[in-house]
DRENTI-239326 format. One record per atom (N, C-alpha, C, O): residue in one letter; atom name; x, y, z. Coordinates in nm, 3 decimals. Layout:
# DRENTI-239326
 mivo pake      xx      yy      zz
    A   CA       X       Y       Z
...
# end
This chain:
# DRENTI-239326
 mivo pake      xx      yy      zz
    M    N   0.736  -6.436  -7.798
    M   CA   0.612  -6.508  -7.846
    M    C   0.653  -6.638  -7.910
    M    O   0.586  -6.741  -7.895
    F    N   0.770  -6.633  -7.984
    F   CA   0.809  -6.755  -8.072
    F    C   0.834  -6.879  -7.965
    F    O   0.799  -6.994  -7.988
    K    N   0.899  -6.836  -7.848
    K   CA   0.927  -6.955  -7.749
    K    C   0.804  -7.017  -7.691
    K    O   0.794  -7.137  -7.665
    A    N   0.706  -6.920  -7.671
    A   CA   0.571  -6.982  -7.627
    A    C   0.507  -7.085  -7.725
    A    O   0.463  -7.195  -7.691
    V    N   0.510  -7.035  -7.854
    V   CA   0.472  -7.114  -7.966
    V    C   0.533  -7.250  -7.966
    V    O   0.476  -7.359  -7.963
    V    N   0.664  -7.221  -7.970
    V   CA   0.740  -7.362  -7.970
    V    C   0.720  -7.467  -7.864
    V    O   0.729  -7.589  -7.880
    K    N   0.691  -7.398  -7.746
    K   CA   0.656  -7.495  -7.634
    K    C   0.526  -7.561  -7.667
    K    O   0.520  -7.684  -7.658
    R    N   0.426  -7.495  -7.702
    R   CA   0.296  -7.549  -7.740
    R    C   0.308  -7.659  -7.849
    R    O   0.245  -7.764  -7.843
    V    N   0.391  -7.626  -7.944
    V   CA   0.420  -7.720  -8.070
    V    C   0.464  -7.850  -8.017
    V    O   0.412  -7.956  -8.051
    S    N   0.573  -7.837  -7.924
    S   CA   0.641  -7.964  -7.882
    S    C   0.529  -8.035  -7.792
    S    O   0.553  -8.156  -7.782
    R    N   0.425  -7.998  -7.732
    R   CA   0.341  -8.067  -7.669
    R    C   0.245  -8.147  -7.759
    R    O   0.201  -8.259  -7.731
    L    N   0.217  -8.080  -7.865
    L   CA   0.134  -8.137  -7.971
    L    C   0.221  -8.222  -8.071
    L    O   0.344  -8.223  -8.066
    N    N   0.144  -8.298  -8.167
    N   CA   0.216  -8.366  -8.268
    N    C   0.247  -8.252  -8.365
    N    O   0.154  -8.188  -8.412
    A    N   0.358  -8.227  -8.393
    A   CA   0.408  -8.115  -8.491
    A    C   0.326  -8.133  -8.618
    A    O   0.252  -8.044  -8.659
    K    N   0.341  -8.264  -8.688
    K   CA   0.274  -8.281  -8.814
    K    C   0.120  -8.238  -8.813
    K    O   0.077  -8.173  -8.908
    S    N   0.046  -8.269  -8.720
    S   CA  -0.087  -8.249  -8.717
    S    C  -0.104  -8.099  -8.695
    S    O  -0.187  -8.036  -8.762
    Y    N  -0.036  -8.047  -8.614
    Y   CA  -0.018  -7.900  -8.588
    Y    C  -0.018  -7.812  -8.718
    Y    O  -0.102  -7.726  -8.744
    L    N   0.093  -7.847  -8.797
    L   CA   0.110  -7.768  -8.906
    L    C   0.003  -7.814  -9.010
    L    O  -0.040  -7.723  -9.082
    N    N  -0.045  -7.933  -9.030
    N   CA  -0.144  -7.956  -9.115
    N    C  -0.277  -7.871  -9.088
    N    O  -0.348  -7.827  -9.179
    K    N  -0.298  -7.858  -8.972
    K   CA  -0.415  -7.768  -8.914
    K    C  -0.397  -7.614  -8.966
    K    O  -0.481  -7.553  -9.031
    V    N  -0.265  -7.564  -8.924
    V   CA  -0.244  -7.438  -8.986
    V    C  -0.260  -7.416  -9.131
    V    O  -0.328  -7.325  -9.177
    V    N  -0.193  -7.503  -9.206
    V   CA  -0.201  -7.507  -9.353
    V    C  -0.340  -7.503  -9.392
    V    O  -0.386  -7.409  -9.455
    Q    N  -0.412  -7.612  -9.351
    Q   CA  -0.564  -7.628  -9.394
    Q    C  -0.632  -7.491  -9.357
    Q    O  -0.697  -7.439  -9.448
    G    N  -0.626  -7.424  -9.236
    G   CA  -0.708  -7.335  -9.197
    G    C  -0.658  -7.197  -9.287
    G    O  -0.740  -7.108  -9.309
    T    N  -0.525  -7.185  -9.335
    T   CA  -0.486  -7.084  -9.407
    T    C  -0.553  -7.098  -9.546
    T    O  -0.614  -7.005  -9.599
    I    N  -0.540  -7.215  -9.597
    I   CA  -0.609  -7.238  -9.732
    I    C  -0.742  -7.212  -9.740
    I    O  -0.790  -7.166  -9.844
    E    N  -0.812  -7.236  -9.638
    E   CA  -0.953  -7.206  -9.626
    E    C  -0.978  -7.065  -9.615
    E    O  -1.064  -7.014  -9.686
    D    N  -0.909  -6.993  -9.531
    D   CA  -0.915  -6.846  -9.515
    D    C  -0.882  -6.771  -9.666
    D    O  -0.955  -6.686  -9.717
    V    N  -0.774  -6.815  -9.715
    V   CA  -0.722  -6.752  -9.848
    V    C  -0.836  -6.776  -9.939
    V    O  -0.877  -6.676  -9.997
    T    N  -0.899  -6.895  -9.966
    T   CA  -0.996  -6.909 -10.052
    T    C  -1.110  -6.826 -10.035
    T    O  -1.153  -6.763 -10.131
    V    N  -1.174  -6.817  -9.906
    V   CA  -1.284  -6.729  -9.878
    V    C  -1.241  -6.582  -9.909
    V    O  -1.321  -6.515  -9.975
    I    N  -1.131  -6.529  -9.872
    I   CA  -1.094  -6.395  -9.887
    I    C  -1.071  -6.364 -10.046
    I    O  -1.102  -6.256 -10.095
    L    N  -1.018  -6.460 -10.114
    L   CA  -0.989  -6.437 -10.263
    L    C  -1.121  -6.433 -10.335
    L    O  -1.133  -6.351 -10.425
    T    N  -1.224  -6.516 -10.304
    T   CA  -1.349  -6.518 -10.351
    T    C  -1.407  -6.372 -10.329
    T    O  -1.443  -6.308 -10.428
    K    N  -1.418  -6.318 -10.205
    K   CA  -1.474  -6.203 -10.163
    K    C  -1.395  -6.094 -10.259
    K    O  -1.461  -6.023 -10.335
    E    N  -1.286  -6.086 -10.255
    E   CA  -1.207  -5.995 -10.334
    E    C  -1.226  -5.998 -10.482
    E    O  -1.227  -5.893 -10.547
    A    N  -1.241  -6.109 -10.536
    A   CA  -1.268  -6.116 -10.669
    A    C  -1.413  -6.070 -10.714
    A    O  -1.435  -6.008 -10.818
    K    N  -1.494  -6.101 -10.635
    K   CA  -1.641  -6.057 -10.643
    K    C  -1.636  -5.903 -10.631
    K    O  -1.709  -5.839 -10.707
    K    N  -1.565  -5.843 -10.550
    K   CA  -1.564  -5.695 -10.521
    K    C  -1.500  -5.639 -10.655
    K    O  -1.559  -5.548 -10.715
    E    N  -1.390  -5.686 -10.700
    E   CA  -1.326  -5.630 -10.810
    E    C  -1.377  -5.653 -10.952
    E    O  -1.335  -5.590 -11.050
    A    N  -1.473  -5.750 -10.957
    A   CA  -1.542  -5.788 -11.098
    A    C  -1.622  -5.675 -11.143
    A    O  -1.695  -5.619 -11.061
    P    N  -1.617  -5.633 -11.266
    P   CA  -1.702  -5.536 -11.324
    P    C  -1.849  -5.582 -11.327
    P    O  -1.879  -5.700 -11.342
    V    N  -1.935  -5.490 -11.314
    V   CA  -2.083  -5.527 -11.308
    V    C  -2.148  -5.464 -11.420
    V    O  -2.148  -5.341 -11.430
    R    N  -2.201  -5.536 -11.503
    R   CA  -2.304  -5.503 -11.599
    R    C  -2.433  -5.555 -11.571
    R    O  -2.527  -5.482 -11.539
    T    N  -2.441  -5.688 -11.581
    T   CA  -2.563  -5.768 -11.559
    T    C  -2.547  -5.842 -11.404
    T    O  -2.646  -5.892 -11.350
    G    N  -2.428  -5.842 -11.348
    G   CA  -2.412  -5.925 -11.237
    G    C  -2.382  -6.061 -11.249
    G    O  -2.359  -6.125 -11.147
    Y    N  -2.380  -6.123 -11.378
    Y   CA  -2.353  -6.261 -11.392
    Y    C  -2.210  -6.299 -11.355
    Y    O  -2.187  -6.399 -11.287
    L    N  -2.118  -6.222 -11.398
    L   CA  -1.969  -6.240 -11.376
    L    C  -1.967  -6.255 -11.220
    L    O  -1.937  -6.361 -11.165
    R    N  -1.994  -6.163 -11.166
    R   CA  -1.988  -6.167 -11.025
    R    C  -2.043  -6.285 -10.956
    R    O  -1.978  -6.354 -10.878
    A    N  -2.178  -6.305 -10.991
    A   CA  -2.236  -6.426 -10.930
    A    C  -2.175  -6.564 -10.966
    A    O  -2.197  -6.666 -10.900
    S    N  -2.099  -6.559 -11.070
    S   CA  -2.040  -6.695 -11.121
    S    C  -1.918  -6.717 -11.062
    S    O  -1.856  -6.818 -11.098
    I    N  -1.859  -6.630 -10.962
    I   CA  -1.726  -6.672 -10.902
    I    C  -1.761  -6.752 -10.775
    I    O  -1.832  -6.710 -10.684
    K    N  -1.709  -6.860 -10.780
    K   CA  -1.727  -6.976 -10.685
    K    C  -1.600  -7.024 -10.631
    K    O  -1.497  -7.007 -10.696
    N    N  -1.601  -7.088 -10.509
    N   CA  -1.474  -7.146 -10.458
    N    C  -1.517  -7.288 -10.392
    N    O  -1.630  -7.316 -10.354
    R    N  -1.403  -7.370 -10.387
    R   CA  -1.430  -7.490 -10.317
    R    C  -1.284  -7.544 -10.249
    R    O  -1.174  -7.540 -10.304
    V    N  -1.306  -7.585 -10.145
    V   CA  -1.193  -7.622 -10.057
    V    C  -1.209  -7.783 -10.018
    V    O  -1.308  -7.826  -9.957
    D    N  -1.114  -7.855 -10.054
    D   CA  -1.111  -7.991 -10.029
    D    C  -0.990  -8.035  -9.964
    D    O  -0.896  -8.059 -10.040
    K    N  -0.969  -8.052  -9.834
    K   CA  -0.869  -8.093  -9.757
    K    C  -0.752  -7.988  -9.793
    K    O  -0.759  -7.872  -9.752
    M    N  -0.657  -8.028  -9.863
    M   CA  -0.526  -7.939  -9.888
    M    C  -0.535  -7.874 -10.027
    M    O  -0.440  -7.809 -10.070
    K    N  -0.653  -7.892 -10.103
    K   CA  -0.669  -7.829 -10.219
    K    C  -0.783  -7.726 -10.226
    K    O  -0.884  -7.738 -10.156
    A    N  -0.765  -7.630 -10.305
    A   CA  -0.874  -7.515 -10.317
    A    C  -0.875  -7.458 -10.450
    A    O  -0.775  -7.451 -10.521
    W    N  -0.990  -7.417 -10.480
    W   CA  -0.989  -7.331 -10.605
    W    C  -1.082  -7.228 -10.623
    W    O  -1.197  -7.254 -10.585
    V    N  -1.063  -7.121 -10.669
    V   CA  -1.157  -7.005 -10.698
    V    C  -1.169  -6.988 -10.857
    V    O  -1.069  -6.967 -10.925
    R    N  -1.282  -6.997 -10.905
    R   CA  -1.317  -6.975 -11.041
    R    C  -1.435  -6.892 -11.076
    R    O  -1.537  -6.887 -11.007
    A    N  -1.415  -6.821 -11.194
    A   CA  -1.537  -6.745 -11.239
    A    C  -1.590  -6.850 -11.358
    A    O  -1.514  -6.889 -11.447
    F    N  -1.725  -6.887 -11.349
    F   CA  -1.775  -6.971 -11.435
    F    C  -1.845  -6.894 -11.572
    F    O  -1.891  -6.958 -11.667
    A    N  -1.845  -6.783 -11.567
    A   CA  -1.902  -6.706 -11.664
    A    C  -1.810  -6.726 -11.806
    A    O  -1.689  -6.704 -11.807
    P    N  -1.875  -6.765 -11.912
    P   CA  -1.793  -6.792 -12.028
    P    C  -1.704  -6.686 -12.085
    P    O  -1.611  -6.710 -12.162
    Y    N  -1.741  -6.554 -12.036
    Y   CA  -1.668  -6.451 -12.083
    Y    C  -1.565  -6.397 -11.997
    Y    O  -1.497  -6.300 -12.028
    A    N  -1.554  -6.463 -11.886
    A   CA  -1.463  -6.418 -11.769
    A    C  -1.321  -6.385 -11.830
    A    O  -1.263  -6.279 -11.806
    K    N  -1.264  -6.493 -11.918
    K   CA  -1.121  -6.471 -11.949
    K    C  -1.109  -6.357 -12.043
    K    O  -1.003  -6.295 -12.053
    Y    N  -1.222  -6.323 -12.119
    Y   CA  -1.204  -6.199 -12.201
    Y    C  -1.193  -6.078 -12.130
    Y    O  -1.122  -5.986 -12.172
    V    N  -1.261  -6.070 -12.020
    V   CA  -1.289  -5.956 -11.933
    V    C  -1.137  -5.946 -11.856
    V    O  -1.079  -5.837 -11.848
    E    N  -1.083  -6.059 -11.804
    E   CA  -0.963  -6.053 -11.740
    E    C  -0.832  -6.016 -11.828
    E    O  -0.746  -5.939 -11.786
    Y    N  -0.829  -6.078 -11.953
    Y   CA  -0.710  -6.062 -12.045
    Y    C  -0.745  -5.966 -12.156
    Y    O  -0.654  -5.913 -12.218
    G    N  -0.872  -5.940 -12.186
    G   CA  -0.899  -5.846 -12.294
    G    C  -0.906  -5.927 -12.448
    G    O  -0.875  -6.045 -12.460
    T    N  -0.940  -5.864 -12.529
    T   CA  -0.943  -5.911 -12.667
    T    C  -0.886  -5.799 -12.760
    T    O  -0.839  -5.691 -12.721
    M    N  -0.897  -5.840 -12.886
    M   CA  -0.848  -5.737 -12.988
    M    C  -0.916  -5.604 -12.990
    M    O  -0.857  -5.500 -13.018
    Y    N  -1.060  -5.612 -12.954
    Y   CA  -1.132  -5.508 -12.954
    Y    C  -1.174  -5.446 -12.820
    Y    O  -1.242  -5.344 -12.811
    Q    N  -1.126  -5.519 -12.716
    Q   CA  -1.161  -5.470 -12.565
    Q    C  -1.037  -5.479 -12.488
    Q    O  -0.966  -5.579 -12.488
    S    N  -1.010  -5.360 -12.414
    S   CA  -0.891  -5.368 -12.333
    S    C  -0.916  -5.457 -12.201
    S    O  -1.032  -5.475 -12.164
    S    N  -0.826  -5.505 -12.141
    S   CA  -0.836  -5.608 -12.033
    S    C  -0.882  -5.531 -11.919
    S    O  -0.865  -5.409 -11.920
    N    N  -0.945  -5.595 -11.808
    N   CA  -0.978  -5.558 -11.683
    N    C  -0.948  -5.672 -11.590
    N    O  -1.035  -5.752 -11.554
    P    N  -0.819  -5.679 -11.550
    P   CA  -0.764  -5.781 -11.468
    P    C  -0.825  -5.782 -11.320
    P    O  -0.754  -5.763 -11.221
    F    N  -0.954  -5.803 -11.313
    F   CA  -1.014  -5.821 -11.173
    F    C  -0.962  -5.928 -11.082
    F    O  -0.949  -5.907 -10.961
    F    N  -0.932  -6.045 -11.141
    F   CA  -0.883  -6.154 -11.071
    F    C  -0.736  -6.140 -11.019
    F    O  -0.699  -6.185 -10.911
    R    N  -0.651  -6.066 -11.113
    R   CA  -0.520  -6.044 -11.074
    R    C  -0.521  -5.946 -10.949
    R    O  -0.454  -5.968 -10.848
    R    N  -0.601  -5.839 -10.965
    R   CA  -0.595  -5.743 -10.849
    R    C  -0.646  -5.811 -10.727
    R    O  -0.601  -5.773 -10.619
    A    N  -0.738  -5.913 -10.729
    A   CA  -0.774  -5.977 -10.602
    A    C  -0.671  -6.072 -10.553
    A    O  -0.659  -6.092 -10.432
    V    N  -0.597  -6.130 -10.640
    V   CA  -0.468  -6.203 -10.601
    V    C  -0.362  -6.115 -10.538
    V    O  -0.299  -6.158 -10.442
    D    N  -0.342  -6.007 -10.582
    D   CA  -0.248  -5.904 -10.522
    D    C  -0.290  -5.867 -10.381
    D    O  -0.216  -5.869 -10.282
    T    N  -0.409  -5.835 -10.383
    T   CA  -0.472  -5.817 -10.240
    T    C  -0.456  -5.924 -10.139
    T    O  -0.420  -5.896 -10.025
    V    N  -0.481  -6.041 -10.175
    V   CA  -0.458  -6.152 -10.097
    V    C  -0.314  -6.187 -10.061
    V    O  -0.285  -6.243  -9.955
    K    N  -0.224  -6.149 -10.156
    K   CA  -0.078  -6.170 -10.134
    K    C  -0.045  -6.071 -10.014
    K    O   0.027  -6.111  -9.923
    R    N  -0.094  -5.945 -10.012
    R   CA  -0.046  -5.860  -9.913
    R    C  -0.096  -5.895  -9.777
    R    O  -0.037  -5.860  -9.674
    K    N  -0.212  -5.970  -9.781
    K   CA  -0.273  -6.001  -9.645
    K    C  -0.236  -6.133  -9.589
    K    O  -0.280  -6.175  -9.483
    M    N  -0.147  -6.198  -9.669
    M   CA  -0.109  -6.343  -9.652
    M    C  -0.036  -6.351  -9.521
    M    O  -0.064  -6.445  -9.446
    P    N   0.056  -6.261  -9.483
    P   CA   0.141  -6.270  -9.342
    P    C   0.028  -6.263  -9.226
    P    O   0.035  -6.339  -9.130
    S    N  -0.057  -6.187  -9.236
    S   CA  -0.158  -6.169  -9.120
    S    C  -0.250  -6.294  -9.115
    S    O  -0.285  -6.335  -9.005
    I    N  -0.287  -6.350  -9.219
    I   CA  -0.363  -6.475  -9.235
    I    C  -0.292  -6.579  -9.173
    I    O  -0.345  -6.648  -9.086
    L    N  -0.171  -6.598  -9.213
    L   CA  -0.066  -6.698  -9.152
    L    C  -0.046  -6.678  -9.007
    L    O  -0.029  -6.775  -8.933
    R    N  -0.048  -6.560  -8.964
    R   CA  -0.024  -6.535  -8.814
    R    C  -0.140  -6.573  -8.731
    R    O  -0.133  -6.632  -8.623
    K    N  -0.257  -6.529  -8.798
    K   CA  -0.386  -6.569  -8.723
    K    C  -0.400  -6.714  -8.708
    K    O  -0.440  -6.758  -8.600
    N    N  -0.368  -6.798  -8.811
    N   CA  -0.395  -6.918  -8.801
    N    C  -0.282  -6.995  -8.711
    N    O  -0.310  -7.092  -8.640
    W    N  -0.167  -6.947  -8.721
    W   CA  -0.069  -6.989  -8.634
    W    C  -0.105  -6.989  -8.475
    W    O  -0.087  -7.082  -8.396
    R    N  -0.159  -6.866  -8.449
    R   CA  -0.203  -6.846  -8.307
    R    C  -0.328  -6.927  -8.274
    R    O  -0.342  -6.984  -8.166
    K    N  -0.421  -6.928  -8.375
    K   CA  -0.562  -7.006  -8.360
    K    C  -0.526  -7.153  -8.324
    K    O  -0.576  -7.205  -8.224
    Y    N  -0.444  -7.218  -8.401
    Y   CA  -0.423  -7.361  -8.372
    Y    C  -0.309  -7.397  -8.287
    Y    O  -0.282  -7.515  -8.265
    G    N  -0.244  -7.302  -8.241
    G   CA  -0.140  -7.316  -8.132
    G    C  -0.186  -7.332  -7.988
    G    O  -0.114  -7.376  -7.898
    K    N  -0.311  -7.291  -7.973
    K   CA  -0.366  -7.308  -7.828
    K    C  -0.399  -7.440  -7.795
    K    O  -0.444  -7.466  -7.683
# end
């Protein structure tokens, strides 16, 4: 498989190929992280879950919870234990990362 991919890359401009792979991976990771964070977020009123948004801009991306109390849920307070919903989502995405890279490698290698 690797030899076939190398032949395809040699036909393309290697820099543009890698840029496409990286940009596609960033977009996929951002979408998956947003979904996982929403799935893991505790729900009382639904505001925290609804406030989780993402943005992708070329080679930059962010996923953020805009609820003002999101950090207190994530890290806890003196009176409340933590519920690290965002860290659990990041761990899930870390485990999926090799398959995401492999998918984009194949997708843009054609």
